[in-house]
C-alpha positions as CSV (number, residue, x, y, z in Angstrom):
1,M,-7.9,3.8,-28.0
2,T,-9.5,1.3,-25.6
3,V,-9.0,1.6,-21.9
4,Q,-6.8,-1.4,-21.9
5,E,-4.7,0.1,-24.7
6,W,-4.5,3.3,-22.7
7,L,-3.3,1.5,-19.7
8,L,-0.7,-0.4,-21.7
9,D,0.6,2.9,-23.0
10,G,1.7,3.9,-19.5
11,D,4.8,3.2,-17.3
12,P,6.3,-0.3,-17.1
13,A,5.0,-0.4,-13.5
14,I,1.5,-0.2,-14.9
15,R,2.0,-2.3,-17.9
16,W,3.3,-5.4,-16.2
17,Q,0.3,-5.4,-13.8
18,V,-2.2,-4.9,-16.7
19,L,-0.6,-7.8,-18.5
20,R,-0.9,-10.0,-15.4
21,D,-4.2,-9.0,-14.0
22,L,-6.3,-7.9,-17.0
23,C,-4.7,-9.6,-20.0
24,D,-3.8,-13.0,-18.5
25,A,-0.5,-12.7,-20.4
26,P,2.1,-15.6,-20.2
27,A,4.3,-15.5,-17.1
28,D,7.5,-14.9,-19.1
29,V,5.9,-11.9,-20.8
30,V,4.8,-10.4,-17.5
31,A,8.3,-11.1,-16.0
32,A,10.0,-9.4,-18.9
33,E,7.9,-6.3,-18.5
34,R,8.3,-6.2,-14.8
35,A,12.1,-6.3,-15.1
36,R,11.9,-2.9,-16.9
37,V,10.7,-1.3,-13.6
38,A,14.3,-1.2,-12.4
39,T,15.7,0.4,-15.5
40,E,12.9,2.6,-17.0
41,G,10.3,5.0,-15.9
42,W,9.2,5.7,-12.3
43,G,11.1,2.8,-10.8
44,A,14.4,3.8,-12.3
45,R,13.8,7.5,-11.3
46,L,13.2,6.5,-7.7
47,L,16.3,4.3,-7.6
48,A,18.4,7.1,-9.0
49,L,17.3,9.4,-6.1
50,R,18.6,6.9,-3.5
51,D,21.4,8.1,-1.3
52,A,24.7,6.3,-1.4
53,D,24.0,4.7,2.0
54,G,20.7,3.2,0.8
55,R,18.3,5.8,2.3
56,W,16.2,8.4,0.7
57,A,16.3,12.0,2.0
58,G,18.6,10.8,4.8
59,G,15.8,9.5,7.0
60,A,13.5,6.5,7.7
61,C,10.0,7.9,7.9
62,F,10.8,11.6,7.5
63,P,13.6,13.5,5.7
64,A,16.6,14.1,7.8
65,M,16.4,17.9,7.3
66,G,14.8,20.7,5.4
67,W,11.2,20.3,6.6
68,E,9.1,21.0,9.7
69,R,5.7,19.6,10.7
70,V,2.9,22.0,9.8
71,E,-0.7,21.0,10.6
72,D,-2.9,20.2,7.6
73,E,0.0,20.5,5.2
74,G,1.0,16.8,5.2
75,Q,4.3,15.1,5.7
76,P,6.9,14.8,3.0
77,W,6.8,11.4,1.2
78,T,10.4,11.4,0.1
79,A,12.1,9.4,2.9
80,T,13.0,5.7,2.9
81,L,9.8,4.1,4.1
82,P,7.3,5.8,1.8
83,T,9.8,5.4,-1.1
84,L,10.2,1.7,-0.5
85,V,6.5,1.2,-0.2
86,L,6.0,3.0,-3.5
87,L,8.7,0.8,-5.2
88,R,6.9,-2.3,-3.9
89,D,3.6,-1.0,-5.3
90,L,5.4,-0.3,-8.6
91,G,6.5,-3.9,-8.6
92,L,10.3,-3.6,-8.5
93,D,11.5,-7.2,-8.7
94,P,13.0,-8.0,-5.2
95,R,15.4,-10.4,-7.0
96,S,16.9,-7.5,-9.0
97,A,20.4,-6.2,-8.2
98,A,19.0,-2.8,-7.3
99,A,16.5,-4.3,-4.8
100,R,19.1,-6.6,-3.2
101,E,21.6,-3.8,-2.9
102,T,19.0,-1.5,-1.4
103,A,17.9,-4.0,1.1
104,A,21.4,-4.6,2.4
105,L,22.1,-0.9,2.7
106,V,18.9,-0.1,4.4
107,R,19.5,-3.0,6.9
108,E,22.9,-1.6,7.6
109,N,22.3,2.1,7.7
110,C,18.7,3.1,8.2
111,R,17.4,3.9,11.7
112,W,14.0,5.0,12.8
113,E,13.5,8.5,14.1
114,Y,11.9,6.9,17.2
115,D,14.6,5.5,19.5
116,A,17.0,5.0,16.6
117,E,15.9,1.3,16.1
118,R,17.1,-0.5,13.0
119,F,14.7,-0.2,10.1
120,F,13.7,-3.9,9.8
121,D,13.2,-4.1,13.6
122,G,10.3,-1.7,13.3
123,E,9.2,1.0,15.8
124,V,6.0,1.5,17.9
125,E,3.2,2.6,15.6
126,S,1.2,-0.2,14.0
127,C,0.6,1.8,10.8
128,I,4.4,2.2,10.4
129,N,5.1,-1.4,11.4
130,G,2.6,-2.8,9.0
131,R,4.3,-1.1,6.1
132,T,7.7,-2.1,7.4
133,V,6.5,-5.8,7.4
134,A,5.2,-5.4,3.9
135,V,8.5,-3.9,2.7
136,G,10.6,-6.5,4.6
137,A,8.6,-9.4,3.3
138,W,9.0,-8.1,-0.2
139,L,12.8,-7.7,0.1
140,G,13.3,-11.0,1.9
141,E,14.3,-9.4,5.3
142,D,13.6,-10.9,8.7
143,V,10.6,-9.0,10.2
144,D,9.4,-11.8,12.4
145,D,9.8,-9.6,15.6
146,V,7.7,-6.8,14.0
147,V,5.0,-9.3,13.1
148,A,5.0,-10.6,16.7
149,R,4.6,-7.1,18.0
150,L,1.7,-6.5,15.6
151,L,-0.1,-9.7,16.8
152,G,0.2,-8.4,20.4
153,D,-1.1,-5.0,19.4
154,Q,-4.3,-6.3,17.8
155,L,-7.3,-4.8,19.7
156,D,-10.4,-6.5,20.9
157,D,-12.5,-5.3,18.0
158,G,-10.1,-7.1,15.6
159,G,-8.3,-4.1,14.1
160,W,-5.3,-1.9,15.0
161,N,-4.7,1.7,16.0
162,C,-1.5,3.7,16.0
163,W,-2.7,5.4,19.2
164,A,-3.1,2.2,21.2
165,E,0.2,3.1,23.0
166,H,-1.6,6.2,24.2
167,G,-4.6,4.2,25.5
168,S,-6.9,3.9,22.4
169,V,-9.1,0.8,22.5
170,R,-10.9,1.4,19.2
171,S,-9.3,0.4,15.9
172,S,-8.7,2.7,13.0
173,F,-9.4,1.9,9.3
174,H,-6.0,3.5,8.5
175,S,-3.9,1.5,10.9
176,T,-5.8,-1.7,10.2
177,I,-5.3,-1.7,6.4
178,N,-1.6,-1.1,6.8
179,V,-1.2,-4.0,9.1
180,L,-3.4,-6.3,7.0
181,E,-1.3,-5.6,3.9
182,G,1.9,-6.3,5.9
183,L,0.6,-9.6,7.4
184,L,-0.6,-10.8,4.0
185,A,2.8,-10.0,2.4
186,H,4.5,-11.9,5.3
187,E,2.4,-14.9,4.7
188,R,2.9,-14.8,0.9
189,A,6.7,-14.7,1.5
190,G,6.4,-18.1,3.2
191,H,6.6,-16.9,6.8
192,G,3.0,-17.4,7.8
193,S,1.6,-19.2,10.8
194,P,-1.8,-20.1,12.1
195,A,-1.6,-17.2,14.5
196,V,-0.8,-14.7,11.7
197,A,-3.6,-16.1,9.5
198,V,-6.1,-15.8,12.4
199,A,-5.1,-12.3,13.2
200,R,-5.4,-11.3,9.5
201,R,-8.8,-12.8,9.2
202,R,-10.0,-11.0,12.3
203,G,-8.7,-7.7,10.9
204,E,-10.5,-8.3,7.6
205,E,-13.7,-9.0,9.6
206,Y,-13.3,-5.7,11.2
207,L,-13.5,-4.1,7.8
208,L,-16.3,-6.4,6.5
209,E,-18.5,-5.8,9.6
210,R,-18.4,-2.1,8.6
211,S,-19.0,-2.7,4.9
212,L,-15.5,-1.2,4.4
213,F,-16.6,2.4,5.1
214,R,-19.4,2.6,7.7
215,R,-19.6,3.0,11.5
216,R,-20.7,-0.3,13.0
217,S,-22.8,1.5,15.6
218,T,-24.9,3.7,13.3
219,G,-24.2,2.6,9.7
220,E,-23.2,6.1,8.8
221,V,-20.2,6.8,6.6
222,A,-17.2,6.8,9.0
223,D,-15.2,9.4,7.0
224,P,-16.2,10.9,3.6
225,A,-12.5,10.7,2.6
226,Y,-12.8,6.9,2.6
227,L,-15.1,7.3,-0.5
228,T,-12.4,8.9,-2.5
229,F,-9.6,7.0,-4.3
230,S,-6.0,8.1,-4.1
231,F,-2.7,6.8,-5.4
232,P,-0.3,6.4,-3.8
233,P,-2.5,5.9,-0.7
234,R,0.5,6.5,1.7
235,W,-0.8,5.5,5.2
236,H,-4.4,6.5,4.4
237,Y,-7.4,4.1,4.0
238,D,-10.0,4.3,1.3
239,V,-12.6,1.8,0.0
240,L,-10.6,0.9,-3.1
241,R,-7.6,0.1,-1.0
242,G,-9.7,-2.1,1.2
243,L,-11.2,-4.0,-1.8
244,E,-7.7,-4.4,-3.3
245,H,-6.5,-6.1,-0.1
246,L,-9.4,-8.5,0.0
247,R,-8.9,-9.3,-3.7
248,A,-5.2,-9.9,-3.1
249,A,-6.0,-12.0,0.0
250,G,-8.1,-14.3,-2.2
251,R,-11.3,-13.7,-0.2
252,E,-14.6,-14.8,-1.8
253,P,-17.0,-12.0,-2.8
254,D,-19.1,-11.2,0.2
255,P,-22.5,-9.5,0.2
256,R,-21.2,-7.1,2.9
257,L,-19.0,-5.6,0.1
258,D,-21.9,-4.9,-2.3
259,D,-22.1,-1.2,-1.4
260,A,-18.4,-0.7,-1.6
261,V,-18.3,-2.4,-5.1
262,A,-21.2,-0.3,-6.2
263,L,-19.3,2.8,-5.2
264,V,-16.4,1.7,-7.4
265,R,-18.7,1.1,-10.3
266,S,-20.4,4.5,-9.8
267,K,-17.1,6.3,-10.2
268,Q,-16.3,4.9,-13.7
269,Q,-16.3,7.7,-16.2
270,P,-18.1,7.6,-19.6
271,D,-14.7,6.9,-21.3
272,G,-14.2,3.8,-19.0
273,T,-11.6,5.4,-16.8
274,W,-11.5,6.3,-13.1
275,L,-10.2,9.7,-11.9
276,L,-7.4,10.5,-9.4
277,E,-9.0,11.8,-6.2
278,N,-7.8,13.2,-2.8
279,T,-4.0,13.2,-3.4
280,H,-2.5,13.4,0.1
281,P,-0.5,16.6,0.6
282,G,3.2,16.6,1.1
283,A,6.4,16.8,-0.9
284,V,7.0,14.0,-3.4
285,H,9.9,12.9,-5.5
286,F,7.9,13.5,-8.7
287,P,4.2,13.2,-9.6
288,L,3.0,9.9,-11.1
289,E,-0.1,11.3,-12.8
290,D,-1.7,14.5,-13.9
291,G,-3.5,15.5,-10.6
292,D,-6.9,15.2,-9.0
293,G,-9.8,15.2,-11.3
294,M,-7.8,13.8,-14.2
295,P,-8.0,10.2,-15.5
296,S,-5.8,7.9,-13.4
297,R,-4.1,4.8,-14.8
298,W,-3.5,3.6,-11.3
299,N,-7.1,3.9,-10.1
300,T,-8.4,2.5,-13.4
301,L,-6.2,-0.6,-13.1
302,R,-7.1,-1.1,-9.5
303,A,-10.8,-0.6,-10.0
304,L,-10.9,-2.9,-13.1
305,R,-9.2,-5.8,-11.3
306,V,-11.4,-5.4,-8.2
307,L,-14.5,-5.5,-10.4
308,R,-13.1,-8.5,-12.3
309,W,-12.5,-10.3,-9.0
310,Y,-16.0,-9.5,-7.7
311,G,-17.6,-10.7,-10.9
312,A,-19.1,-7.3,-11.5
């Protein structure tokens, strides 16, 4: 079995993206496969776990009950925001009945744990607001006010940091990638503006100036975890996620990315696959793959399309 055949043997959420990004399949074939996300596999399982009021686990960012924060054990990933982010990553068609119903219910019923603000009005942390914008743009919701807040929160170095409200003046790779993905989704949904485009390009330059994983001051690896590839990434940054964003944004290959792309190539296994690495701890609805150290369809798909984009 070839790697492409192995990928196509996976969940509909994988198959439709392989058909689109690696096989160059006709648009109607891709759309038909994507439609299955709502009724089969992981997408259908997540939708079946939704509460009657449109939320998951009774909360916005965190479950309403049944957990407590324990250092180094990670947060649960079962509440509304992480579940909607995952459904977007899986490719649930926002025009589907399930997506439209979910959007309406979340708009009506979901409130943030911080100040009980409405879900699509966002809250204070840029890493949360970036994901909220991405989800809102995907579902066709009005998130213009959240975008305006993110533009105001951009730091002098071009990126973002969730701790800015506490006085931080240096950006974070984690916060920055979440905001960049949100701004790009907002633009692609037809709500872009020159100000949004400039802010996004500045944020992308923040990453490029650091070769996607280095400290600008010393050139050292900023965090060894950035060199490991996880899926779902949750709010965490890694090199593959950074490359995926730049690919999706239509950026031209840049020599400053050569080391990052070489890292991706170095991780390909003899059988042509990439492994799952550094799964972020915390309760999940159900596992998507077989665990760290095992071949990962998600990381293989993402790595192959990054290399295809880069001409590697």
